[in-house]
The first five atom37 places (N, CA, C, CB, O) and aatype in JSON, in Angstrom:
{
  "aatype": [12, 14, 9, 2, 18, 0, 16, 7, 1, 16, 18, 3, 7, 14, 5, 16, 10, 6, 9, 6, 19, 6, 16, 1, 11, 6, 3, 3, 13, 7, 10, 6, 6, 9, 16, 0, 16, 13, 1, 3, 5, 15, 1, 8, 9, 15, 7, 1, 19, 16, 0, 10, 19, 13, 14, 3, 7, 9, 7, 14, 0, 19, 10, 16, 6, 18, 3, 0, 7, 1, 18, 5, 0, 9],
  "atom_mask": [
    [1, 1, 1, 1, 1],
    [1, 1, 1, 1, 1],
    [1, 1, 1, 1, 1],
    [1, 1, 1, 1, 1],
    [1, 1, 1, 1, 1],
    [1, 1, 1, 1, 1],
    [1, 1, 1, 1, 1],
    [1, 1, 1, 0, 1],
    [1, 1, 1, 1, 1],
    [1, 1, 1, 1, 1],
    [1, 1, 1, 1, 1],
    [1, 1, 1, 1, 1],
    [1, 1, 1, 0, 1],
    [1, 1, 1, 1, 1],
    [1, 1, 1, 1, 1],
    [1, 1, 1, 1, 1],
    [1, 1, 1, 1, 1],
    [1, 1, 1, 1, 1],
    [1, 1, 1, 1, 1],
    [1, 1, 1, 1, 1],
    [1, 1, 1, 1, 1],
    [1, 1, 1, 1, 1],
    [1, 1, 1, 1, 1],
    [1, 1, 1, 1, 1],
    [1, 1, 1, 1, 1],
    [1, 1, 1, 1, 1],
    [1, 1, 1, 1, 1],
    [1, 1, 1, 1, 1],
    [1, 1, 1, 1, 1],
    [1, 1, 1, 0, 1],
    [1, 1, 1, 1, 1],
    [1, 1, 1, 1, 1],
    [1, 1, 1, 1, 1],
    [1, 1, 1, 1, 1],
    [1, 1, 1, 1, 1],
    [1, 1, 1, 1, 1],
    [1, 1, 1, 1, 1],
    [1, 1, 1, 1, 1],
    [1, 1, 1, 1, 1],
    [1, 1, 1, 1, 1],
    [1, 1, 1, 1, 1],
    [1, 1, 1, 1, 1],
    [1, 1, 1, 1, 1],
    [1, 1, 1, 1, 1],
    [1, 1, 1, 1, 1],
    [1, 1, 1, 1, 1],
    [1, 1, 1, 0, 1],
    [1, 1, 1, 1, 1],
    [1, 1, 1, 1, 1],
    [1, 1, 1, 1, 1],
    [1, 1, 1, 1, 1],
    [1, 1, 1, 1, 1],
    [1, 1, 1, 1, 1],
    [1, 1, 1, 1, 1],
    [1, 1, 1, 1, 1],
    [1, 1, 1, 1, 1],
    [1, 1, 1, 0, 1],
    [1, 1, 1, 1, 1],
    [1, 1, 1, 0, 1],
    [1, 1, 1, 1, 1],
    [1, 1, 1, 1, 1],
    [1, 1, 1, 1, 1],
    [1, 1, 1, 1, 1],
    [1, 1, 1, 1, 1],
    [1, 1, 1, 1, 1],
    [1, 1, 1, 1, 1],
    [1, 1, 1, 1, 1],
    [1, 1, 1, 1, 1],
    [1, 1, 1, 0, 1],
    [1, 1, 1, 1, 1],
    [1, 1, 1, 1, 1],
    [1, 1, 1, 1, 1],
    [1, 1, 1, 1, 1],
    [1, 1, 1, 1, 1]
  ],
  "atom_positions": [
    [[159.72, 93.78, 317.95], [159.72, 93.21, 318.86], [159.55, 94.52, 319.93], [160.86, 92.26, 318.85], [160.43, 95.33, 319.63]],
    [[158.86, 94.95, 320.93], [158.94, 95.61, 322.11], [159.36, 94.81, 323.37], [157.71, 96.18, 322.29], [158.95, 93.7, 323.69]],
    [[160.34, 95.65, 324.09], [160.72, 94.62, 325.31], [160.15, 95.56, 326.43], [162.6, 94.18, 325.53], [160.22, 96.79, 326.5]],
    [[159.62, 94.74, 327.23], [158.64, 95.79, 328.59], [159.86, 95.55, 329.44], [156.72, 95.07, 329.5], [160.01, 94.38, 329.79]],
    [[160.81, 96.45, 329.86], [161.23, 96.39, 331.49], [160.44, 97.11, 332.38], [162.61, 96.92, 331.79], [160.01, 98.26, 332.27]],
    [[160.3, 96.28, 333.3], [159.56, 96.94, 335.04], [160.71, 97.21, 335.46], [158.62, 95.82, 336.36], [161.44, 96.22, 335.52]],
    [[161.3, 98.45, 335.88], [162.07, 99.03, 337.18], [161.77, 98.62, 338.27], [161.98, 100.3, 337.41], [162.65, 98.47, 339.12]],
    [[160.32, 98.31, 338.58], [160.46, 98.09, 340.01], [160.2, 99.67, 340.66], [0.0, 0.0, 0.0], [159.89, 99.67, 341.85]],
    [[160.29, 100.82, 340.07], [159.8, 101.99, 340.86], [158.83, 102.14, 340.6], [160.29, 103.1, 340.82], [158.54, 101.36, 339.69]],
    [[157.85, 102.89, 340.94], [156.12, 103.68, 341.03], [156.01, 104.95, 340.53], [155.5, 103.95, 342.57], [156.91, 105.65, 341.0]],
    [[155.3, 105.53, 339.8], [155.73, 107.07, 339.56], [153.78, 107.09, 339.92], [156.71, 107.75, 337.47], [153.14, 106.68, 340.89]],
    [[153.47, 107.57, 338.97], [151.66, 107.97, 338.53], [151.45, 106.37, 338.93], [151.05, 108.59, 336.32], [150.91, 106.02, 339.98]],
    [[151.93, 105.58, 338.04], [151.56, 103.87, 337.89], [152.82, 103.17, 338.38], [0.0, 0.0, 0.0], [153.64, 104.06, 338.58]],
    [[153.3, 102.08, 338.63], [154.02, 101.38, 337.98], [154.96, 101.5, 336.86], [153.41, 100.8, 337.78], [154.44, 101.72, 335.76]],
    [[156.41, 101.39, 336.93], [157.23, 102.3, 336.13], [157.39, 101.14, 335.01], [158.75, 102.98, 336.93], [157.47, 100.04, 335.53]],
    [[157.44, 101.12, 333.82], [157.85, 100.19, 333.33], [157.99, 100.65, 331.61], [156.94, 99.03, 333.81], [156.96, 101.02, 331.04]],
    [[159.51, 100.6, 330.73], [159.54, 101.44, 329.85], [159.59, 100.35, 329.05], [160.48, 102.53, 329.83], [160.14, 99.28, 329.31]],
    [[159.08, 100.6, 328.21], [158.89, 100.11, 326.82], [159.41, 100.4, 325.66], [157.94, 100.24, 326.53], [159.08, 101.39, 325.0]],
    [[160.49, 99.36, 325.22], [161.58, 99.17, 324.97], [161.4, 98.58, 322.91], [162.16, 98.06, 326.33], [161.06, 97.5, 322.43]],
    [[161.79, 99.78, 322.3], [162.34, 99.25, 321.09], [163.76, 99.27, 320.45], [161.67, 99.75, 320.31], [164.09, 100.28, 319.82]],
    [[164.62, 98.23, 320.55], [165.56, 98.67, 319.77], [165.84, 98.09, 317.96], [166.67, 98.36, 320.69], [165.72, 97.03, 317.33]],
    [[166.42, 100.01, 317.56], [166.48, 100.25, 316.2], [167.8, 99.71, 315.5], [166.33, 101.7, 316.01], [167.89, 99.57, 314.28]],
    [[168.91, 99.41, 316.51], [170.17, 98.96, 315.71], [170.97, 98.66, 317.08], [170.94, 100.26, 314.53], [170.95, 99.26, 318.16]],
    [[171.81, 97.35, 316.59], [172.69, 96.95, 317.21], [173.96, 96.55, 316.73], [172.25, 96.22, 317.73], [173.9, 96.0, 315.64]],
    [[175.25, 96.68, 317.28], [176.47, 96.18, 316.96], [177.39, 95.95, 317.93], [176.98, 96.89, 316.15], [177.32, 96.5, 319.03]],
    [[178.0, 95.42, 317.72], [179.44, 94.8, 318.45], [180.34, 95.75, 318.28], [180.12, 93.4, 317.84], [180.56, 96.3, 317.2]],
    [[181.16, 96.08, 319.82], [182.46, 96.74, 319.83], [183.32, 95.48, 319.87], [182.7, 97.82, 321.11], [183.08, 94.28, 319.72]],
    [[184.66, 96.34, 320.18], [185.98, 95.49, 319.92], [185.96, 94.6, 320.76], [187.3, 96.14, 320.0], [186.64, 93.63, 320.46]],
    [[185.25, 94.54, 322.07], [185.6, 93.87, 323.05], [184.08, 92.96, 323.36], [186.21, 94.91, 324.22], [183.7, 92.66, 324.49]],
    [[183.45, 92.68, 322.25], [182.29, 91.65, 322.51], [181.31, 92.33, 323.0], [0.0, 0.0, 0.0], [180.25, 91.72, 322.99]],
    [[181.28, 93.57, 323.51], [179.92, 93.85, 324.3], [179.3, 94.41, 323.19], [179.92, 94.86, 325.7], [179.89, 94.58, 322.12]],
    [[177.65, 94.81, 323.48], [176.96, 95.35, 322.48], [176.62, 96.25, 322.42], [176.23, 94.99, 322.21], [176.84, 96.94, 323.42]],
    [[175.92, 96.88, 321.33], [175.99, 98.84, 321.66], [174.84, 98.95, 321.19], [177.21, 100.11, 320.79], [174.87, 98.26, 320.18]],
    [[173.56, 99.5, 321.32], [172.72, 99.04, 320.52], [172.02, 100.85, 320.69], [171.81, 97.39, 321.05], [172.28, 101.71, 321.53]],
    [[171.26, 100.85, 319.72], [170.23, 102.41, 319.7], [168.8, 101.6, 319.75], [170.39, 103.7, 317.88], [168.29, 100.66, 319.15]],
    [[168.4, 102.6, 320.89], [166.82, 102.59, 321.59], [165.87, 103.1, 321.18], [166.64, 103.09, 322.69], [166.3, 104.08, 320.56]],
    [[164.66, 103.09, 321.1], [163.55, 104.23, 321.82], [162.91, 103.62, 322.83], [162.33, 104.81, 320.87], [162.48, 102.48, 322.65]],
    [[162.72, 104.31, 324.13], [162.19, 103.68, 325.0], [160.84, 104.56, 325.31], [163.18, 103.42, 326.1], [160.84, 105.61, 324.67]],
    [[159.67, 104.37, 326.18], [158.43, 104.87, 326.39], [158.51, 104.78, 327.66], [157.29, 104.27, 325.77], [159.23, 103.81, 327.93]],
    [[158.04, 105.43, 328.84], [157.8, 105.8, 330.03], [156.06, 106.36, 330.19], [158.96, 106.89, 330.33], [155.58, 107.47, 329.96]],
    [[155.56, 105.4, 330.55], [154.14, 105.83, 330.15], [153.66, 106.21, 332.22], [152.99, 104.04, 328.99], [152.6, 106.65, 332.67]],
    [[154.91, 105.81, 332.95], [154.18, 106.47, 334.35], [154.64, 107.48, 334.28], [154.37, 105.95, 335.78], [153.86, 108.38, 334.61]],
    [[156.09, 107.94, 333.85], [156.21, 109.49, 334.04], [156.02, 110.26, 332.18], [158.15, 109.84, 334.94], [156.73, 111.2, 331.8]],
    [[154.99, 109.62, 331.34], [155.37, 110.34, 329.91], [156.34, 110.58, 329.22], [155.14, 111.27, 329.84], [156.23, 111.2, 328.16]],
    [[157.1, 110.3, 329.52], [158.22, 110.71, 328.5], [158.73, 109.36, 327.72], [159.56, 111.46, 329.34], [158.89, 108.24, 328.21]],
    [[158.89, 109.67, 326.74], [159.85, 109.03, 325.39], [161.02, 109.85, 325.13], [159.01, 108.99, 323.86], [161.32, 111.03, 325.29]],
    [[161.77, 108.49, 324.54], [163.23, 109.25, 323.86], [163.9, 108.01, 323.08], [0.0, 0.0, 0.0], [163.51, 106.98, 322.52]],
    [[164.93, 108.56, 323.3], [166.25, 107.51, 322.03], [167.18, 107.54, 322.79], [166.94, 108.18, 320.3], [167.57, 108.61, 323.25]],
    [[167.86, 106.16, 323.14], [169.23, 106.11, 324.14], [170.3, 105.69, 323.0], [169.14, 104.78, 325.62], [169.94, 105.23, 321.92]],
    [[171.58, 105.88, 323.35], [172.9, 104.5, 322.75], [173.54, 104.0, 323.88], [174.4, 105.07, 321.66], [174.26, 104.65, 324.64]],
    [[173.19, 102.6, 323.99], [173.71, 102.56, 325.13], [175.12, 100.95, 325.1], [172.18, 102.45, 326.25], [175.18, 100.15, 324.16]],
    [[175.68, 100.93, 325.85], [176.27, 99.79, 326.29], [175.84, 98.31, 326.67], [176.71, 100.19, 327.11], [176.63, 98.16, 327.6]],
    [[175.29, 97.36, 326.61], [174.41, 96.1, 326.96], [175.71, 95.33, 328.03], [173.85, 94.97, 325.22], [176.72, 94.69, 327.73]],
    [[175.25, 95.64, 329.09], [176.08, 94.6, 329.97], [175.03, 92.95, 330.0], [176.28, 95.45, 331.88], [173.88, 92.8, 329.6]],
    [[175.86, 92.02, 330.55], [175.34, 90.87, 330.87], [173.64, 91.0, 331.68], [176.53, 90.23, 331.79], [172.9, 90.03, 331.87]],
    [[173.35, 92.34, 332.04], [172.49, 92.1, 333.14], [171.06, 92.63, 331.87], [172.93, 93.24, 334.92], [169.84, 92.6, 332.06]],
    [[171.84, 93.09, 330.65], [170.46, 93.07, 329.6], [170.11, 94.55, 329.27], [0.0, 0.0, 0.0], [170.47, 95.62, 329.78]],
    [[169.36, 94.25, 328.32], [169.01, 95.76, 327.26], [168.11, 96.72, 328.36], [167.75, 95.32, 325.47], [168.26, 97.91, 328.08]],
    [[167.17, 96.51, 329.59], [166.63, 97.01, 330.08], [167.68, 97.57, 330.92], [0.0, 0.0, 0.0], [168.32, 98.59, 330.67]],
    [[167.8, 96.77, 332.0], [169.12, 98.04, 332.56], [170.11, 99.1, 332.18], [169.96, 97.56, 333.02], [170.49, 100.1, 332.8]],
    [[170.56, 98.48, 330.58], [170.98, 99.86, 330.03], [170.28, 100.94, 329.63], [171.58, 99.74, 329.1], [170.83, 102.04, 329.62]],
    [[168.87, 100.78, 329.23], [168.5, 101.75, 328.76], [168.34, 102.82, 329.87], [167.47, 101.44, 328.05], [168.61, 104.02, 329.77]],
    [[167.71, 101.99, 331.21], [167.27, 103.0, 332.43], [168.38, 103.69, 332.75], [166.72, 102.33, 333.79], [168.42, 104.9, 332.98]],
    [[169.59, 102.7, 332.77], [170.9, 103.59, 333.1], [171.04, 105.27, 332.31], [172.3, 102.56, 332.51], [171.26, 106.41, 332.71]],
    [[170.83, 104.71, 331.26], [171.1, 106.33, 330.12], [169.49, 106.9, 330.19], [171.68, 105.88, 327.81], [169.42, 107.95, 329.56]],
    [[168.34, 106.56, 330.71], [167.32, 107.09, 331.24], [167.66, 108.49, 332.43], [166.62, 105.81, 331.83], [167.39, 109.69, 332.42]],
    [[168.41, 107.53, 333.41], [168.39, 107.96, 334.66], [169.4, 108.97, 334.4], [168.63, 106.93, 335.77], [168.98, 109.97, 334.99]],
    [[170.68, 109.29, 333.75], [171.45, 110.34, 333.78], [171.36, 110.83, 332.9], [172.49, 110.28, 333.99], [172.32, 111.11, 332.18]],
    [[170.14, 111.12, 332.63], [169.62, 112.14, 331.38], [170.15, 112.31, 329.95], [0.0, 0.0, 0.0], [169.96, 113.21, 329.14]],
    [[171.11, 110.81, 329.86], [171.51, 110.45, 328.15], [170.85, 110.63, 327.38], [171.74, 109.31, 327.69], [171.55, 110.44, 326.39]],
    [[169.79, 110.93, 327.02], [168.51, 110.54, 325.95], [167.94, 111.77, 325.16], [167.16, 109.89, 326.82], [167.77, 112.9, 325.63]],
    [[167.66, 111.36, 323.91], [166.83, 112.69, 323.45], [165.64, 112.73, 323.2], [167.19, 113.22, 322.43], [165.07, 112.13, 322.29]],
    [[165.06, 113.65, 324.18], [163.59, 113.34, 323.7], [163.22, 113.47, 322.66], [162.74, 113.89, 324.17], [163.62, 114.31, 321.86]],
    [[162.13, 112.43, 322.43], [161.16, 112.13, 321.07], [159.78, 112.5, 321.04], [161.04, 110.69, 320.78], [159.1, 112.27, 320.03]]
  ]
}
């Protein structure tokens, strides 16, 4: 089931990331590590990221990796 994360930004339109989590695992400190795909319709970019999920959730974790350019284009 996809997660829709509204970033509050606007490009060609309001930026919403459609996120699909592929894998989840917990690290030694209890943080969740995910691999997820995302689609950004407003910028016409799709990618795959690996991210640590903090209490603020999956959306911000994926956006952080995307913003930093740490994603594989798909």
